[in-house]
C-alpha positions as CSV (number, residue, x, y, z in Angstrom):
1,M,123.7,85.5,85.9
2,R,120.7,86.1,83.9
3,K,118.4,83.0,82.9
4,R,118.6,82.3,79.3
5,R,115.0,81.8,77.6
6,E,113.9,78.8,75.7
7,K,112.9,80.0,72.1
8,P,109.1,78.9,72.6
9,T,108.0,75.9,70.4
10,I,105.1,76.6,67.6
11,H,101.5,74.8,68.6
12,S,99.8,73.5,65.6
13,S,96.8,76.6,66.8
14,P,95.1,78.0,63.6
15,T,96.7,81.6,65.4
16,I,100.1,80.6,65.0
17,P,100.8,81.6,61.3
18,T,98.6,85.3,62.0
19,A,100.8,86.1,64.4
20,T,103.8,85.0,62.7
21,G,103.9,87.1,59.5
22,T,100.2,88.5,58.9
23,G,100.8,91.5,60.3
24,G,103.2,93.9,58.4
25,S,104.6,95.4,61.9
26,T,108.3,93.3,62.7
27,P,108.6,94.0,67.0
28,T,111.7,93.8,68.2
29,T,110.6,94.1,71.6
30,R,112.7,92.1,74.4
31,S,109.5,89.4,74.1
32,A,109.2,89.1,70.6
33,R,113.2,88.4,70.5
34,A,112.3,85.9,73.0
35,S,109.1,83.9,70.1
36,R,112.0,84.2,67.4
37,P,110.4,82.5,64.8
38,T,112.9,79.9,62.3
39,A,112.5,80.4,58.4
40,T,110.7,76.9,58.6
41,S,108.1,77.4,60.6
42,F,105.3,79.0,58.6
43,Q,105.8,77.0,56.1
44,D,105.6,73.5,58.5
45,V,102.2,75.2,59.4
46,I,101.4,76.2,56.0
47,N,101.7,72.6,54.2
48,Q,100.6,70.6,56.7
49,H,97.4,72.1,57.9
50,A,94.4,73.0,55.6
51,I,94.0,76.5,53.9
52,T,91.2,77.2,55.5
53,S,92.4,76.8,58.9
54,T,95.4,78.7,58.7
55,L,94.9,81.5,56.6
56,G,92.2,84.0,57.4
57,N,89.5,84.7,55.1
58,D,90.5,87.7,53.5
59,E,93.5,86.5,52.3
60,L,91.8,83.5,50.9
61,M,89.6,85.7,49.5
62,R,92.4,88.0,47.8
63,L,95.1,85.0,46.6
64,R,92.0,83.1,45.1
65,K,91.4,86.0,43.3
66,D,94.8,86.5,42.1
67,Y,94.9,83.7,40.7
68,Y,91.6,83.3,38.4
69,E,93.3,86.7,37.1
70,R,96.1,84.9,36.6
71,Q,94.9,82.1,34.8
72,Q,91.9,84.5,32.2
73,S,95.5,86.7,32.0
74,K,97.4,83.8,30.7
75,A,93.8,82.3,28.4
76,T,94.1,85.8,27.0
77,K,98.0,86.0,25.9
78,S,98.0,82.3,24.2
79,S,94.4,83.6,22.1
80,S,96.8,86.4,20.7
81,K,99.1,84.1,19.7
82,S,97.2,81.9,18.1
83,R,95.2,84.7,16.3
84,R,98.4,86.3,15.2
85,D,99.5,82.7,13.7
86,S,95.9,82.0,11.9
87,S,96.1,85.7,11.0
88,S,99.9,85.1,9.5
89,S,99.1,81.6,7.5
90,S,95.2,83.2,5.8
91,S,97.6,85.7,4.1
92,K,99.6,83.1,2.7
93,D,97.0,81.3,1.1
94,K,94.6,84.1,-0.1
95,D,96.8,84.0,-3.1
96,S,95.3,79.9,-3.8
97,K,92.1,80.3,-2.8
98,G,91.6,83.4,-5.6
99,D,92.8,81.6,-8.3
100,R,90.0,78.5,-6.8
101,D,86.9,80.9,-6.2
102,R,87.1,81.9,-10.4
103,E,87.2,78.0,-10.8
104,R,83.9,77.3,-8.9
105,E,82.7,80.9,-10.7
106,K,83.4,79.3,-14.0
107,D,81.9,75.9,-13.1
108,K,78.5,77.8,-11.5
109,E,78.3,79.7,-15.1
110,K,77.9,75.8,-16.1
111,E,75.9,74.5,-13.1
112,K,73.4,77.8,-14.3
113,E,72.9,77.2,-18.1
114,K,72.5,73.6,-17.2
115,R,69.8,74.8,-15.3
116,E,68.6,76.8,-17.6
117,S,68.2,74.0,-19.5
118,S,66.6,70.9,-17.6
119,G,65.1,73.3,-15.3
120,G,66.4,71.4,-11.9
121,K,68.6,70.8,-9.2
122,S,71.6,69.3,-9.4
123,P,72.7,67.1,-6.8
124,K,76.3,70.2,-5.9
125,D,73.4,72.3,-5.2
126,T,72.0,69.6,-2.4
127,S,75.9,69.7,-1.3
128,E,76.5,72.9,-1.0
129,A,73.6,74.0,1.5
130,N,74.6,71.3,3.9
131,V,77.8,72.6,3.5
132,D,76.6,76.3,4.6
133,E,74.9,75.0,7.5
134,S,77.9,73.1,8.9
135,D,79.5,76.6,7.9
136,N,77.0,77.8,10.5
137,T,77.1,75.0,13.0
138,T,80.6,76.1,13.8
139,D,80.1,79.2,13.8
140,L,78.0,79.1,16.7
141,T,79.9,77.2,18.9
142,E,83.4,79.6,18.0
143,S,80.8,82.0,20.0
144,E,79.6,79.9,22.5
145,S,83.8,80.8,24.4
146,P,82.8,84.5,25.4
147,A,80.3,83.4,28.1
148,A,82.0,80.7,29.3
149,T,84.6,83.0,29.9
150,K,82.0,85.1,31.6
151,T,80.8,82.7,33.8
152,S,84.2,81.8,35.3
153,A,84.7,85.7,36.1
154,Q,81.6,85.8,38.2
155,I,82.2,82.8,40.4
156,D,81.9,83.7,44.1
157,F,85.7,84.0,46.1
158,S,84.0,83.4,49.1
159,D,82.5,80.4,48.8
160,L,85.9,77.9,50.3
161,S,84.0,74.5,49.9
162,T,84.2,74.8,45.8
163,L,88.1,75.4,45.8
164,N,90.4,72.2,43.8
165,D,93.5,71.2,44.3
166,E,95.2,73.3,41.4
167,E,93.9,76.5,43.2
168,I,95.1,75.4,47.4
169,A,98.1,74.6,45.8
170,S,98.6,78.0,43.7
171,I,97.2,79.5,47.3
172,K,99.8,77.8,49.5
173,D,102.7,79.2,47.7
174,R,101.8,82.6,47.6
175,A,101.0,82.3,50.7
176,I,104.5,81.1,52.2
177,S,106.4,83.4,49.5
178,A,104.7,86.4,50.9
179,R,105.2,85.0,55.0
180,R,109.1,84.8,53.6
181,K,109.8,87.9,52.1
182,I,108.7,89.5,56.2
183,H,110.7,87.1,57.5
184,K,113.6,88.1,55.5
185,V,112.8,92.0,56.7
186,T,112.0,91.0,60.5
187,V,115.5,89.3,60.6
188,S,117.4,92.0,59.3
189,A,115.4,94.7,61.4
190,V,115.7,92.3,64.5
191,T,119.8,92.0,63.6
192,A,120.3,95.7,63.3
193,R,118.7,96.4,66.8
194,W,119.3,93.4,68.8
195,S,123.0,95.5,70.1
196,F,120.7,98.6,71.7
197,E,118.3,95.5,73.1
198,E,120.8,93.8,75.0
199,G,122.4,96.8,76.3
200,I,119.1,97.9,78.1
201,K,119.3,96.3,81.0
202,R,116.6,98.2,83.1
203,P,113.8,99.0,81.3
204,Y,111.1,99.8,84.1
205,F,111.1,103.0,86.5
206,H,112.8,103.5,89.6
207,V,113.7,106.3,91.6
208,K,117.6,105.4,91.4
209,P,119.7,107.1,88.9
210,L,121.3,105.2,85.4
211,E,124.1,104.4,84.6
212,R,126.4,106.3,82.7
213,A,126.1,103.2,79.8
214,Q,122.5,102.4,80.2
215,L,121.6,106.3,79.0
216,K,124.9,106.7,76.4
217,N,122.7,103.1,74.9
218,W,119.3,105.2,75.0
219,K,120.6,108.3,73.2
220,D,122.6,105.6,70.6
221,Y,119.1,103.8,70.5
222,L,116.9,106.7,69.7
223,D,119.8,108.8,67.1
224,F,119.5,105.5,65.4
225,E,115.3,105.1,65.0
226,I,115.6,108.9,64.3
227,E,118.5,108.1,61.2
228,K,116.3,105.4,59.8
229,G,113.0,107.3,59.5
230,D,110.6,105.4,60.9
231,R,108.1,107.6,62.4
232,E,106.5,104.8,64.3
233,R,109.0,102.9,65.3
234,V,110.9,106.3,66.7
235,L,107.5,107.3,68.8
236,V,107.5,103.9,71.0
237,L,110.6,103.9,71.2
238,F,110.7,107.4,73.3
239,E,107.4,105.7,75.2
240,R,109.7,102.7,76.4
241,C,112.7,105.3,76.9
242,L,111.1,107.9,78.9
243,I,109.3,104.9,81.2
244,A,113.0,104.3,82.6
245,C,114.6,107.4,82.1
246,A,111.1,110.0,83.1
247,L,113.6,111.2,85.5
248,Y,116.1,112.6,82.5
249,D,114.4,115.6,81.4
250,E,117.2,115.8,78.3
251,F,115.4,113.1,77.4
252,W,111.8,114.5,77.0
253,L,113.6,117.7,75.9
254,K,115.0,114.9,72.9
255,M,111.6,113.6,72.3
256,L,110.2,117.7,72.4
257,R,112.6,118.6,69.4
258,Y,111.6,115.9,67.9
259,L,108.3,116.2,67.6
260,E,108.6,119.8,67.0
261,S,110.8,119.3,63.8
262,S,107.8,117.1,62.0
263,D,105.2,119.8,63.1
264,D,104.0,119.0,59.4
265,V,102.2,116.0,60.7
266,P,98.4,115.7,61.9
267,G,97.6,115.1,65.7
268,V,102.0,116.6,66.7
269,T,100.7,119.8,68.6
270,Q,98.5,117.6,70.4
271,L,101.1,115.4,71.1
272,I,103.3,117.9,72.0
273,R,101.5,119.4,74.4
274,D,100.5,115.8,75.7
275,V,104.9,115.2,75.8
276,Y,104.4,118.9,78.0
277,R,102.0,118.6,80.2
278,R,103.5,114.9,81.4
279,A,107.0,116.1,82.2
280,C,105.9,119.6,83.7
281,R,103.0,117.8,85.7
282,I,104.6,114.7,86.7
283,H,108.2,114.3,86.7
284,H,109.4,117.6,86.5
285,P,107.1,120.2,88.8
286,D,110.0,121.7,89.6
287,K,112.0,122.6,86.4
288,P,111.6,126.4,85.2
289,S,113.5,125.7,82.2
290,L,110.2,123.0,81.3
291,H,107.8,125.2,82.5
292,L,108.7,128.3,80.2
293,M,109.3,126.4,77.3
294,W,105.7,124.8,77.6
295,A,104.9,128.4,77.9
296,A,106.4,129.3,75.1
297,F,104.8,126.5,73.0
298,E,101.2,127.8,74.0
299,E,102.1,131.0,73.0
300,C,102.8,130.3,69.9
301,Q,99.3,128.6,69.5
302,M,97.6,131.7,70.5
303,N,96.4,130.4,73.9
304,F,97.7,133.3,76.0
305,D,94.9,132.2,79.1
306,A,97.5,129.2,79.5
307,A,100.6,130.3,78.9
308,A,100.1,132.3,82.2
309,E,98.6,129.3,84.1
310,I,101.1,127.8,83.5
311,L,103.7,130.5,84.5
312,Q,101.9,131.4,87.9
313,N,102.0,128.0,89.2
314,V,106.0,127.0,88.2
315,E,106.1,130.6,90.2
316,Q,104.5,129.0,93.0
317,R,106.7,126.0,92.9
318,C,109.6,127.9,92.6
319,P,109.2,131.6,94.0
320,N,111.7,134.9,93.7
321,L,112.4,133.9,90.5
322,L,113.6,136.6,87.9
323,Q,113.3,135.1,84.7
324,I,110.0,133.6,85.2
325,A,108.6,137.4,86.1
326,Y,109.7,138.7,83.1
327,R,108.1,136.0,81.5
328,R,105.4,136.4,83.3
329,I,105.5,140.6,82.6
330,N,105.9,139.9,78.6
331,V,103.1,137.7,77.7
332,E,100.4,140.3,79.0
333,R,102.3,142.5,77.5
334,R,102.5,141.0,74.1
335,R,98.3,139.9,74.5
336,G,97.9,143.9,74.9
337,N,96.8,143.8,78.9
338,N,99.4,146.5,79.8
339,N,97.4,147.2,82.8
340,K,97.6,143.6,83.9
341,C,101.2,144.4,83.4
342,R,101.6,147.6,85.7
343,E,100.0,145.4,88.6
344,L,103.3,143.1,88.4
345,Y,105.6,145.5,88.1
346,K,104.6,147.2,91.1
347,N,103.7,143.2,93.0
348,Y,107.0,142.2,92.1
349,I,108.7,145.9,93.2
350,E,106.7,145.6,96.7
351,S,107.6,142.1,97.5
352,T,111.2,141.7,96.6
353,K,113.4,142.2,99.6
354,N,116.7,142.6,97.6
355,K,117.1,146.5,96.5
356,G,119.3,145.5,93.6
357,I,116.5,143.4,91.9
358,A,113.9,146.3,92.9
359,G,116.0,149.1,91.4
360,T,116.4,146.8,87.9
361,L,112.5,146.2,87.9
362,A,111.8,149.6,88.7
363,I,114.2,150.9,85.7
364,K,112.7,148.0,83.3
365,F,109.2,149.0,84.9
366,A,110.0,153.0,83.7
367,R,110.9,151.9,80.2
368,F,107.8,150.1,80.2
369,L,105.7,153.7,80.6
370,N,107.8,155.5,78.7
371,K,108.0,153.0,75.7
372,I,104.9,151.0,75.6
373,C,102.2,153.2,77.9
374,H,103.7,156.6,76.6
375,D,103.8,158.5,80.5
376,L,107.1,159.6,81.0
377,E,106.2,161.6,84.3
378,A,105.1,158.4,85.3
379,G,108.5,156.1,84.6
380,L,110.1,159.3,86.6
381,A,107.8,159.0,89.3
382,E,108.6,154.5,89.6
383,L,112.3,155.9,89.3
384,Q,112.5,158.2,91.8
385,Q,110.6,156.3,94.2
386,A,113.4,153.2,93.7
387,L,115.9,156.3,94.2
388,D,114.5,157.3,97.5
389,R,114.4,153.3,98.9
390,D,117.8,153.0,97.5
391,P,120.1,156.7,97.7
392,A,123.3,154.8,96.4
393,N,121.6,152.8,93.2
394,T,123.5,154.0,90.0
395,R,121.6,152.3,87.6
396,V,118.6,154.4,88.7
397,A,120.3,157.7,89.3
398,L,121.3,157.0,85.3
399,Q,118.0,156.4,84.4
400,M,116.4,158.6,85.8
401,I,119.0,161.2,83.9
402,D,118.2,159.3,80.5
403,L,114.8,159.5,80.7
404,C,115.1,163.2,81.2
405,L,116.9,163.3,78.3
406,Q,114.0,161.3,76.4
407,R,111.9,164.8,76.6
408,P,111.3,166.8,73.7
409,D,112.8,169.9,75.4
410,V,115.8,169.7,77.9
411,N,115.0,170.4,81.6
412,E,118.8,172.0,82.7
413,Q,117.5,172.3,86.0
414,E,116.0,168.7,86.7
415,V,118.6,167.1,84.8
416,V,121.3,169.0,87.2
417,Q,120.0,168.9,89.5
418,I,119.4,164.8,90.0
419,M,123.3,164.6,89.2
420,D,124.0,167.6,92.3
421,K,121.8,165.3,94.7
422,F,122.9,162.3,93.6
423,M,126.8,163.5,94.6
424,A,125.7,165.6,97.9
425,R,125.9,161.7,99.3
426,T,127.7,161.0,102.1
427,D,128.3,157.5,101.6
428,I,128.8,157.7,98.1
429,E,132.1,156.0,96.8
430,P,134.8,158.5,95.0
431,D,134.7,156.7,92.0
432,Q,131.1,156.9,91.5
433,K,131.8,160.4,92.8
434,V,134.2,161.0,89.3
435,L,131.5,159.3,86.7
436,F,128.5,161.7,87.9
437,A,130.9,165.1,87.8
438,Q,132.3,163.9,85.0
439,R,128.6,163.4,83.6
440,K,127.8,166.9,84.6
441,V,130.0,168.0,82.9
442,E,129.8,166.6,79.5
443,F,125.6,167.6,79.9
444,L,126.6,170.8,80.8
445,E,129.1,171.3,77.2
446,D,126.1,169.8,75.2
447,F,123.1,171.4,76.4
448,G,124.4,173.9,79.3
449,S,122.9,177.5,78.7
450,T,125.8,180.0,80.8
451,A,129.2,179.4,81.2
452,K,129.2,179.3,84.6
453,G,128.2,176.1,85.0
454,L,130.3,174.9,82.6
455,Q,133.2,176.2,84.7
456,D,131.7,175.0,88.6
457,A,131.6,172.4,87.2
458,Q,134.9,172.0,85.7
459,R,136.1,172.1,89.4
460,A,134.0,170.0,91.4
461,L,135.2,167.3,89.2
462,Q,139.1,168.8,90.2
463,Q,138.0,168.0,93.9
464,A,137.0,164.6,92.7
465,L,139.5,163.2,91.1
466,S,141.9,164.4,93.9
467,K,139.5,162.9,97.0
468,A,139.4,159.8,94.2
469,K,143.2,160.0,93.9
470,E,144.0,160.2,97.5
471,S,141.4,157.3,98.6
472,Q,143.5,155.5,95.8
473,K,147.1,156.1,97.9
474,K,145.2,154.7,100.9
475,S,144.6,151.7,99.8
476,D,147.1,151.0,98.0
477,G,149.0,151.9,100.5
478,S,147.7,149.5,102.7
479,P,149.4,146.6,104.6
480,S,147.1,144.4,102.3
481,R,147.7,145.6,99.1
482,K,151.7,145.8,99.9
483,N,151.7,142.1,100.6
484,A,150.2,140.9,97.4
485,S,151.8,143.7,95.3
486,A,155.0,142.2,96.2
487,K,153.3,138.3,95.6
488,D,152.8,139.5,92.2
489,G,156.3,141.0,91.9
490,A,155.0,144.7,91.3
491,P,156.7,147.9,92.5
492,A,155.3,148.9,96.1
493,A,152.2,151.2,95.4
494,G,152.9,155.1,95.8
495,S,156.3,155.3,94.4
496,S,155.1,156.8,91.9
497,G,152.3,159.2,92.7
498,T,152.0,160.3,88.9
499,A,152.0,156.9,87.9
500,G,149.8,155.5,90.2
501,S,146.9,158.4,89.3
502,S,147.4,158.0,85.6
503,A,146.9,153.9,85.8
504,A,144.1,154.8,88.3
505,Y,142.0,157.4,86.0
506,N,143.0,157.6,83.0
507,N,143.1,153.1,82.1
508,G,147.2,153.6,80.1
509,G,146.1,156.6,79.0
510,S,149.3,159.3,77.7
511,A,150.1,161.6,80.5
512,T,151.0,163.8,78.5
513,A,147.7,164.7,75.9
514,T,146.5,167.9,75.0
515,A,143.4,167.9,76.5
516,A,140.5,170.6,75.2
517,Y,139.6,171.8,78.7
518,N,143.2,172.9,79.7
519,Y,142.6,176.7,79.8
520,G,145.9,176.8,81.4
521,A,147.7,176.2,77.6
522,A,149.2,178.0,75.5
523,G,146.8,176.0,72.5
524,A,143.2,176.6,74.7
525,S,140.2,177.2,72.2
526,A,139.0,180.3,71.6
527,Y,135.4,179.9,73.0
528,Y,137.0,180.8,76.4
529,S,139.0,184.3,75.6
530,Q,141.5,183.5,78.0
531,T,144.9,183.3,77.8
532,G,147.5,180.9,79.8
533,S,148.3,183.5,82.4
534,A,144.4,184.4,82.8
535,A,143.6,181.0,82.9
536,S,146.2,180.8,86.0
537,A,144.4,183.2,87.4
538,A,140.7,182.8,86.9
539,Y,141.4,179.3,88.5
540,P,143.1,178.5,91.9
541,A,146.8,177.0,91.8
542,A,146.5,173.7,91.2
543,Q,149.5,171.0,91.1
544,A,151.0,169.8,88.3
545,Q,150.4,166.6,89.5
546,Q,146.9,167.0,89.7
547,Q,146.4,168.7,86.2
548,T,148.3,165.9,84.5
549,S,146.2,163.0,86.0
550,Y,142.8,165.3,84.9
551,D,143.9,166.3,81.2
552,S,144.6,162.4,81.1
553,Y,141.9,161.7,82.2
554,Y,139.1,163.7,79.6
555,N,141.4,162.0,77.1
556,Q,140.3,158.8,78.0
557,W,136.6,159.4,77.4
558,G,137.5,160.6,74.1
559,Y,135.8,164.3,74.8
560,G,139.4,166.2,74.8
561,S,141.4,165.8,71.4
562,G,140.3,162.8,70.2
563,G,143.1,160.9,70.9
564,A,145.9,161.3,68.1
565,T,143.5,162.3,65.3
566,G,143.0,165.6,67.0
567,S,139.2,166.1,66.0
568,G,137.5,166.7,69.6
569,S,135.0,165.0,68.9
570,Y,132.5,164.0,71.8
571,N,132.4,159.3,72.7
572,Y,129.3,159.8,74.0
573,G,129.1,155.9,73.7
574,Q,130.8,155.1,77.2
575,W,128.5,157.1,79.1
576,S,125.6,154.2,78.9
577,G,122.8,157.6,79.1
578,Y,123.5,158.4,75.0
579,G,122.3,154.9,73.8
580,N,122.5,151.7,75.6
581,Y,119.2,151.6,76.8
582,Y,117.6,152.5,73.7
């Protein structure tokens, strides 16, 4: 049972109000939840203590300045209203005043005539002079009001000893109102996050795995904060999460994806680099995927030296990984260091103990030499060395043929020699021999200089098909194969030799299709100038079953009649050498 935390009591320390609402942050950690203030705590503290002890000097000066600005705006509004009222009343009295002025002018003319006759001043003149002096006195009094306003605007707000009761009451009201707004926002934020915080049972690091509920709670909490969009809150929560979930790389990747989505923020590049450094060097030094992502990030920043160093370090921790080897080679290629690429290729080919991997690396090295370094002869030399190490590697032999076809002038003898050398092996599989025999027929048809070489290739293909068919019969007639066929409900192999050979070499093709190289047929091509009987005399007699299988084999690859269309087109896509590599 967890011990229930008690709510802390609020003391009368001057620093308490500042901690409860003066800052703009609204913490939602477990410690902040325990000390969550009530709605009246800050209000009581401000009302019961002097404002100089509960509020900071900067806040006091700001609130005092706001108070005087409000008072000045009120005075300005009232004076403008009085001026508007006086102007309206003066317009109403304008007519009556004009009549009085006219009567006064008449009286002045009469008095002037009397003065001219008597030569002295009348008491009325004296009274008018007194009236003018009084008017001047009134004007001086009214002109003193702007000066008074200017004096009030120049008050020293930092001098807190001049505060009066009205100012203190206004400042307290404003301070409480501002803190009440912050408190309301804080309560709503804490309420929205309360369930996530309660679901965190282990906020510290431990080597033991976390429960699934804990992992789901962290994921949901992070998704919630990311949806809210407060970047500071999201980063703080990620840092909290990576303490408890440091051994789970999915959370590191989640943080990296979030940071990469906000790449327009200044300083985010350095932050991403720091996250990669902590994840790869401290918590996950044996995770090749994270290191490959880090190297790609550094390469995007044009920091090729750092990318090469990262890949070299992870290769020392996780050796014999082909993906790391490819990335190291391609990083050097992208920055133009072809000599380093040659060195790495040779090192990996010589150090590997797997013949298949060595052959794959040799093929890539040959392509690099041909396409990047423009050195076809060096590429062929590397493939020849790889074929000497592994004579049964079909891919290396096919790649040698492909490179030979890349020459501007195809050397027929060179290509035929490669094919014959590969088919002359004693341990070659019958299917592989059929493959190369078919490839040889196609090559000689396209690039051969004599028809005799093509005919010899045709005979070799027929022999290879016969041997392959016999081998297939033997494998189908084995006891283990019979038991497997009986379990599957299929007919026993060898009951129909024609059907078996058609399934083995034609993949369901029609056995009755007409082939372009069926020289014994009546519709044979005029290119060979042979009739049906002549063709039978030119070639050794073969069984009808072999001929049927041979014809169907050509129809499968689109070399003969082209299927139902009878177009006679060549389907080079069936062979990797005519376009699958480049």
